[in-house]
PDB file of N, CA, C and O in Angstrom:
ATOM      1  N   MET A   1       1.626  -0.413 -10.148  1.00  0.00           N
ATOM      2  CA  MET A   1       1.634   0.556  -9.788  1.00  0.00           C
ATOM      3  C   MET A   1       1.993   0.533  -7.997  1.00  0.00           C
ATOM      4  O   MET A   1       0.975   1.184  -8.232  1.00  0.00           O
ATOM      5  N   THR A   2       2.084   0.515  -7.640  1.00  0.00           N
ATOM      6  CA  THR A   2       3.795   0.721  -7.018  1.00  0.00           C
ATOM      7  C   THR A   2       3.926   2.579  -5.235  1.00  0.00           C
ATOM      8  O   THR A   2       4.314   3.746  -5.204  1.00  0.00           O
ATOM      9  N   PHE A   3       3.374   1.678  -4.357  1.00  0.00           N
ATOM     10  CA  PHE A   3       4.187   2.671  -3.405  1.00  0.00           C
ATOM     11  C   PHE A   3       5.075   1.985  -1.843  1.00  0.00           C
ATOM     12  O   PHE A   3       5.190   0.915  -1.246  1.00  0.00           O
ATOM     13  N   GLN A   4       5.627   3.662  -1.723  1.00  0.00           N
ATOM     14  CA  GLN A   4       6.723   3.390  -1.463  1.00  0.00           C
ATOM     15  C   GLN A   4       5.882   4.061   0.154  1.00  0.00           C
ATOM     16  O   GLN A   4       4.911   4.812   0.246  1.00  0.00           O
ATOM     17  N   ALA A   5       6.628   3.496   1.119  1.00  0.00           N
ATOM     18  CA  ALA A   5       5.774   4.225   2.800  1.00  0.00           C
ATOM     19  C   ALA A   5       7.284   4.701   3.562  1.00  0.00           C
ATOM     20  O   ALA A   5       8.265   4.163   4.075  1.00  0.00           O
ATOM     21  N   TYR A   6       6.700   6.233   3.230  1.00  0.00           N
ATOM     22  CA  TYR A   6       8.062   7.277   4.412  1.00  0.00           C
ATOM     23  C   TYR A   6       7.118   7.471   4.866  1.00  0.00           C
ATOM     24  O   TYR A   6       5.913   7.432   4.617  1.00  0.00           O
ATOM     25  N   ASP A   7       8.229   7.858   6.115  1.00  0.00           N
ATOM     26  CA  ASP A   7       7.451   8.665   7.385  1.00  0.00           C
ATOM     27  C   ASP A   7       7.515   9.947   7.565  1.00  0.00           C
ATOM     28  O   ASP A   7       8.564   9.944   6.920  1.00  0.00           O
ATOM     29  N   ALA A   8       7.343  11.385   7.917  1.00  0.00           N
ATOM     30  CA  ALA A   8       7.683  12.897   8.297  1.00  0.00           C
ATOM     31  C   ALA A   8       8.283  12.742   7.743  1.00  0.00           C
ATOM     32  O   ALA A   8       7.833  12.646   6.601  1.00  0.00           O
ATOM     33  N   ASN A   9       9.629  12.577   7.846  1.00  0.00           N
ATOM     34  CA  ASN A   9      11.131  12.721   7.268  1.00  0.00           C
ATOM     35  C   ASN A   9      11.725  12.481   6.486  1.00  0.00           C
ATOM     36  O   ASN A   9      12.952  12.575   6.434  1.00  0.00           O
ATOM     37  N   LEU A  10      10.966  12.095   5.644  1.00  0.00           N
ATOM     38  CA  LEU A  10      10.848  10.773   4.416  1.00  0.00           C
ATOM     39  C   LEU A  10      11.870   9.877   3.987  1.00  0.00           C
ATOM     40  O   LEU A  10      12.340   9.577   2.889  1.00  0.00           O
ATOM     41  N   CYS A  11      12.137   9.442   5.496  1.00  0.00           N
ATOM     42  CA  CYS A  11      12.466   8.142   5.887  1.00  0.00           C
ATOM     43  C   CYS A  11      11.938   6.632   5.141  1.00  0.00           C
ATOM     44  O   CYS A  11      10.963   6.300   5.814  1.00  0.00           O
ATOM     45  N   PRO A  12      12.077   5.980   4.460  1.00  0.00           N
ATOM     46  CA  PRO A  12      11.968   5.000   4.381  1.00  0.00           C
ATOM     47  C   PRO A  12      11.259   3.871   6.088  1.00  0.00           C
ATOM     48  O   PRO A  12      11.843   3.334   7.029  1.00  0.00           O
ATOM     49  N   LEU A  13       9.640   4.010   5.639  1.00  0.00           N
ATOM     50  CA  LEU A  13       9.331   2.388   6.899  1.00  0.00           C
ATOM     51  C   LEU A  13      10.284   1.053   6.004  1.00  0.00           C
ATOM     52  O   LEU A  13      10.821   0.732   4.943  1.00  0.00           O
ATOM     53  N   PRO A  14       9.799   0.441   8.130  1.00  0.00           N
ATOM     54  CA  PRO A  14      10.234  -0.379   7.034  1.00  0.00           C
ATOM     55  C   PRO A  14       9.481  -1.564   6.284  1.00  0.00           C
ATOM     56  O   PRO A  14       8.525  -1.501   7.057  1.00  0.00           O
ATOM     57  N   ASP A  15       9.124  -2.573   5.436  1.00  0.00           N
ATOM     58  CA  ASP A  15       8.924  -3.380   4.724  1.00  0.00           C
ATOM     59  C   ASP A  15       6.746  -3.117   4.858  1.00  0.00           C
ATOM     60  O   ASP A  15       6.250  -2.330   5.665  1.00  0.00           O
ATOM     61  N   ALA A  16       6.118  -3.760   4.128  1.00  0.00           N
ATOM     62  CA  ALA A  16       4.338  -3.552   4.937  1.00  0.00           C
ATOM     63  C   ALA A  16       4.299  -5.321   4.800  1.00  0.00           C
ATOM     64  O   ALA A  16       3.197  -5.821   4.574  1.00  0.00           O
ATOM     65  N   SER A  17       5.014  -5.865   4.882  1.00  0.00           N
ATOM     66  CA  SER A  17       4.641  -6.979   5.252  1.00  0.00           C
ATOM     67  C   SER A  17       5.085  -7.130   6.118  1.00  0.00           C
ATOM     68  O   SER A  17       4.629  -8.210   6.495  1.00  0.00           O
ATOM     69  N   THR A  18       5.873  -6.720   6.959  1.00  0.00           N
ATOM     70  CA  THR A  18       6.810  -6.652   8.579  1.00  0.00           C
ATOM     71  C   THR A  18       5.452  -5.288   9.555  1.00  0.00           C
ATOM     72  O   THR A  18       5.403  -4.762  10.667  1.00  0.00           O
ATOM     73  N   TRP A  19       4.897  -5.273   8.731  1.00  0.00           N
ATOM     74  CA  TRP A  19       3.736  -4.373   9.723  1.00  0.00           C
ATOM     75  C   TRP A  19       2.151  -5.123  10.143  1.00  0.00           C
ATOM     76  O   TRP A  19       1.441  -5.903   9.507  1.00  0.00           O
ATOM     77  N   ASN A  20       1.978  -4.429  11.625  1.00  0.00           N
ATOM     78  CA  ASN A  20       1.083  -5.084  12.240  1.00  0.00           C
ATOM     79  C   ASN A  20      -0.054  -4.952  11.105  1.00  0.00           C
ATOM     80  O   ASN A  20      -0.302  -3.993  10.374  1.00  0.00           O
ATOM     81  N   LYS A  21      -0.696  -6.284  11.193  1.00  0.00           N
ATOM     82  CA  LYS A  21      -1.507  -6.637  10.409  1.00  0.00           C
ATOM     83  C   LYS A  21      -2.948  -5.449  10.582  1.00  0.00           C
ATOM     84  O   LYS A  21      -3.848  -5.200   9.780  1.00  0.00           O
ATOM     85  N   LYS A  22      -2.827  -5.205  11.202  1.00  0.00           N
ATOM     86  CA  LYS A  22      -4.805  -4.157  11.756  1.00  0.00           C
ATOM     87  C   LYS A  22      -3.503  -2.587  10.846  1.00  0.00           C
ATOM     88  O   LYS A  22      -3.081  -2.775   9.705  1.00  0.00           O
ATOM     89  N   TRP A  23      -3.353  -2.059  11.163  1.00  0.00           N
ATOM     90  CA  TRP A  23      -1.982  -1.043  10.226  1.00  0.00           C
ATOM     91  C   TRP A  23      -2.262  -1.243   8.801  1.00  0.00           C
ATOM     92  O   TRP A  23      -3.059  -0.564   8.155  1.00  0.00           O
ATOM     93  N   LEU A  24      -1.685  -2.044   8.430  1.00  0.00           N
ATOM     94  CA  LEU A  24      -1.712  -3.144   7.272  1.00  0.00           C
ATOM     95  C   LEU A  24      -3.111  -3.274   6.767  1.00  0.00           C
ATOM     96  O   LEU A  24      -3.306  -2.853   5.626  1.00  0.00           O
ATOM     97  N   LYS A  25      -3.793  -3.620   7.212  1.00  0.00           N
ATOM     98  CA  LYS A  25      -5.503  -3.180   6.816  1.00  0.00           C
ATOM     99  C   LYS A  25      -5.418  -2.395   6.698  1.00  0.00           C
ATOM    100  O   LYS A  25      -4.216  -2.162   6.577  1.00  0.00           O
ATOM    101  N   LYS A  26      -5.895  -1.671   6.631  1.00  0.00           N
ATOM    102  CA  LYS A  26      -6.322   0.843   6.733  1.00  0.00           C
ATOM    103  C   LYS A  26      -5.385   1.041   5.708  1.00  0.00           C
ATOM    104  O   LYS A  26      -5.679   1.313   4.544  1.00  0.00           O
ATOM    105  N   GLN A  27      -4.378   0.918   6.107  1.00  0.00           N
ATOM    106  CA  GLN A  27      -3.395   1.171   4.804  1.00  0.00           C
ATOM    107  C   GLN A  27      -3.611   0.879   3.106  1.00  0.00           C
ATOM    108  O   GLN A  27      -3.383   1.567   2.111  1.00  0.00           O
ATOM    109  N   SER A  28      -4.091  -0.305   3.283  1.00  0.00           N
ATOM    110  CA  SER A  28      -4.467  -1.430   1.330  1.00  0.00           C
ATOM    111  C   SER A  28      -6.201  -0.564   2.028  1.00  0.00           C
ATOM    112  O   SER A  28      -6.582   0.353   1.300  1.00  0.00           O
ATOM    113  N   ASP A  29      -6.847  -0.764   2.920  1.00  0.00           N
ATOM    114  CA  ASP A  29      -8.180  -0.238   2.269  1.00  0.00           C
ATOM    115  C   ASP A  29      -8.527   1.756   1.896  1.00  0.00           C
ATOM    116  O   ASP A  29      -9.267   2.635   1.454  1.00  0.00           O
ATOM    117  N   PHE A  30      -7.570   1.455   2.381  1.00  0.00           N
ATOM    118  CA  PHE A  30      -7.811   2.927   2.335  1.00  0.00           C
ATOM    119  C   PHE A  30      -7.034   3.598   0.994  1.00  0.00           C
ATOM    120  O   PHE A  30      -7.461   4.635   0.487  1.00  0.00           O
ATOM    121  N   LEU A  31      -5.993   2.980   0.539  1.00  0.00           N
ATOM    122  CA  LEU A  31      -4.776   2.703  -0.785  1.00  0.00           C
ATOM    123  C   LEU A  31      -6.005   2.551  -1.918  1.00  0.00           C
ATOM    124  O   LEU A  31      -6.208   3.495  -2.681  1.00  0.00           O
ATOM    125  N   ASP A  32      -6.861   1.266  -2.007  1.00  0.00           N
ATOM    126  CA  ASP A  32      -7.809   0.034  -2.102  1.00  0.00           C
ATOM    127  C   ASP A  32      -8.906   1.514  -2.708  1.00  0.00           C
ATOM    128  O   ASP A  32      -9.148   1.573  -3.914  1.00  0.00           O
ATOM    129  N   SER A  33      -9.408   2.472  -1.866  1.00  0.00           N
ATOM    130  CA  SER A  33     -10.274   3.188  -2.486  1.00  0.00           C
ATOM    131  C   SER A  33     -10.194   4.269  -2.366  1.00  0.00           C
ATOM    132  O   SER A  33     -11.200   4.925  -2.095  1.00  0.00           O
ATOM    133  N   ALA A  34      -8.586   5.037  -2.575  1.00  0.00           N
ATOM    134  CA  ALA A  34      -7.557   5.705  -3.253  1.00  0.00           C
ATOM    135  C   ALA A  34      -7.398   5.993  -4.126  1.00  0.00           C
ATOM    136  O   ALA A  34      -7.054   7.112  -4.504  1.00  0.00           O
ATOM    137  N   ILE A  35      -7.778   4.256  -5.238  1.00  0.00           N
ATOM    138  CA  ILE A  35      -7.017   4.491  -7.341  1.00  0.00           C
ATOM    139  C   ILE A  35      -8.559   4.426  -7.625  1.00  0.00           C
ATOM    140  O   ILE A  35      -9.397   3.908  -6.887  1.00  0.00           O
ATOM    141  N   SER A  36      -8.769   5.012  -8.762  1.00  0.00           N
ATOM    142  CA  SER A  36      -9.957   4.917  -9.071  1.00  0.00           C
ATOM    143  C   SER A  36      -9.900   3.060  -9.710  1.00  0.00           C
ATOM    144  O   SER A  36      -8.985   2.345 -10.119  1.00  0.00           O
ATOM    145  N   LYS A  37     -11.936   2.788  -9.431  1.00  0.00           N
ATOM    146  CA  LYS A  37     -12.052   1.808 -10.498  1.00  0.00           C
ATOM    147  C   LYS A  37     -11.394   1.389 -11.505  1.00  0.00           C
ATOM    148  O   LYS A  37     -11.150   0.183 -11.459  1.00  0.00           O
ATOM    149  N   TYR A  38     -11.078   1.845 -12.249  1.00  0.00           N
ATOM    150  CA  TYR A  38     -11.285   1.710 -13.698  1.00  0.00           C
ATOM    151  C   TYR A  38      -9.627   1.819 -13.533  1.00  0.00           C
ATOM    152  O   TYR A  38      -9.024   2.082 -14.573  1.00  0.00           O
ATOM    153  N   PHE A  39      -9.020   1.682 -12.603  1.00  0.00           N
ATOM    154  CA  PHE A  39      -7.275   1.182 -12.547  1.00  0.00           C
ATOM    155  C   PHE A  39      -7.630  -0.153 -13.072  1.00  0.00           C
ATOM    156  O   PHE A  39      -8.225  -1.063 -12.494  1.00  0.00           O
ATOM    157  N   ILE A  40      -7.162  -0.105 -14.255  1.00  0.00           N
ATOM    158  CA  ILE A  40      -6.639  -1.615 -14.746  1.00  0.00           C
ATOM    159  C   ILE A  40      -5.168  -1.811 -14.490  1.00  0.00           C
ATOM    160  O   ILE A  40      -4.431  -1.251 -15.302  1.00  0.00           O
ATOM    161  N   GLY A  41      -4.445  -2.673 -13.275  1.00  0.00           N
ATOM    162  CA  GLY A  41      -3.943  -2.732 -13.673  1.00  0.00           C
ATOM    163  C   GLY A  41      -3.389  -3.154 -11.325  1.00  0.00           C
ATOM    164  O   GLY A  41      -4.037  -2.969 -10.294  1.00  0.00           O
ATOM    165  N   GLU A  42      -2.190  -3.633 -11.547  1.00  0.00           N
ATOM    166  CA  GLU A  42      -2.245  -4.798 -10.211  1.00  0.00           C
ATOM    167  C   GLU A  42      -1.659  -3.341  -9.291  1.00  0.00           C
ATOM    168  O   GLU A  42      -1.491  -2.512 -10.186  1.00  0.00           O
ATOM    169  N   VAL A  43      -1.311  -2.722  -8.054  1.00  0.00           N
ATOM    170  CA  VAL A  43      -1.488  -1.717  -6.772  1.00  0.00           C
ATOM    171  C   VAL A  43      -0.197  -3.144  -5.289  1.00  0.00           C
ATOM    172  O   VAL A  43      -0.106  -4.157  -4.595  1.00  0.00           O
ATOM    173  N   TRP A  44       0.312  -2.050  -5.776  1.00  0.00           N
ATOM    174  CA  TRP A  44       1.321  -3.198  -4.403  1.00  0.00           C
ATOM    175  C   TRP A  44       1.913  -1.774  -3.413  1.00  0.00           C
ATOM    176  O   TRP A  44       2.614  -0.840  -3.802  1.00  0.00           O
ATOM    177  N   LEU A  45       1.610  -1.906  -2.683  1.00  0.00           N
ATOM    178  CA  LEU A  45       2.442  -0.676  -0.917  1.00  0.00           C
ATOM    179  C   LEU A  45       3.672  -1.668  -0.597  1.00  0.00           C
ATOM    180  O   LEU A  45       3.394  -2.697   0.020  1.00  0.00           O
ATOM    181  N   ASP A  46       4.698  -1.491  -0.882  1.00  0.00           N
ATOM    182  CA  ASP A  46       5.684  -2.316  -0.653  1.00  0.00           C
ATOM    183  C   ASP A  46       5.775  -3.380  -1.582  1.00  0.00           C
ATOM    184  O   ASP A  46       5.337  -3.510  -2.725  1.00  0.00           O
ATOM    185  N   ASP A  47       6.935  -4.656  -0.289  1.00  0.00           N
ATOM    186  CA  ASP A  47       5.815  -5.902  -0.847  1.00  0.00           C
ATOM    187  C   ASP A  47       4.759  -6.586  -1.039  1.00  0.00           C
ATOM    188  O   ASP A  47       4.827  -7.749  -1.436  1.00  0.00           O
ATOM    189  N   VAL A  48       3.223  -5.768  -0.702  1.00  0.00           N
ATOM    190  CA  VAL A  48       2.135  -6.673  -0.685  1.00  0.00           C
ATOM    191  C   VAL A  48       1.214  -5.877  -1.570  1.00  0.00           C
ATOM    192  O   VAL A  48       0.794  -4.724  -1.469  1.00  0.00           O
ATOM    193  N   LEU A  49       1.022  -6.811  -2.458  1.00  0.00           N
ATOM    194  CA  LEU A  49      -0.056  -6.761  -2.980  1.00  0.00           C
ATOM    195  C   LEU A  49      -1.145  -6.051  -3.102  1.00  0.00           C
ATOM    196  O   LEU A  49      -0.430  -5.129  -3.494  1.00  0.00           O
ATOM    197  N   ILE A  50      -2.284  -5.562  -3.145  1.00  0.00           N
ATOM    198  CA  ILE A  50      -3.087  -4.056  -2.428  1.00  0.00           C
ATOM    199  C   ILE A  50      -3.855  -5.055  -3.423  1.00  0.00           C
ATOM    200  O   ILE A  50      -4.154  -6.162  -2.976  1.00  0.00           O
ATOM    201  N   ARG A  51      -4.281  -4.643  -5.091  1.00  0.00           N
ATOM    202  CA  ARG A  51      -4.894  -5.232  -5.780  1.00  0.00           C
ATOM    203  C   ARG A  51      -4.474  -5.459  -6.846  1.00  0.00           C
ATOM    204  O   ARG A  51      -3.670  -4.587  -7.177  1.00  0.00           O
ATOM    205  N   SER A  52      -4.669  -6.537  -7.895  1.00  0.00           N
ATOM    206  CA  SER A  52      -5.248  -7.197  -8.885  1.00  0.00           C
ATOM    207  C   SER A  52      -6.470  -7.396  -9.959  1.00  0.00           C
ATOM    208  O   SER A  52      -7.301  -8.304  -9.991  1.00  0.00           O
ATOM    209  N   ASN A  53      -6.313  -6.203 -10.877  1.00  0.00           N
ATOM    210  CA  ASN A  53      -6.927  -7.005 -11.750  1.00  0.00           C
ATOM    211  C   ASN A  53      -6.450  -7.459 -12.961  1.00  0.00           C
ATOM    212  O   ASN A  53      -7.142  -8.200 -13.659  1.00  0.00           O
TER     213      ASN A  53
END
């Protein structure tokens, strides 16, 4: 599963790997908690691996 980040105007954001580490952690934690623990597979935010099963 791959998520791509967009702003409120639907313009793509820079790749997640270029984000501030604190902001990236906050977004990664949110995504990890929002995805069911029963989902089997990799979860990516742009070019950053969030979870791997």
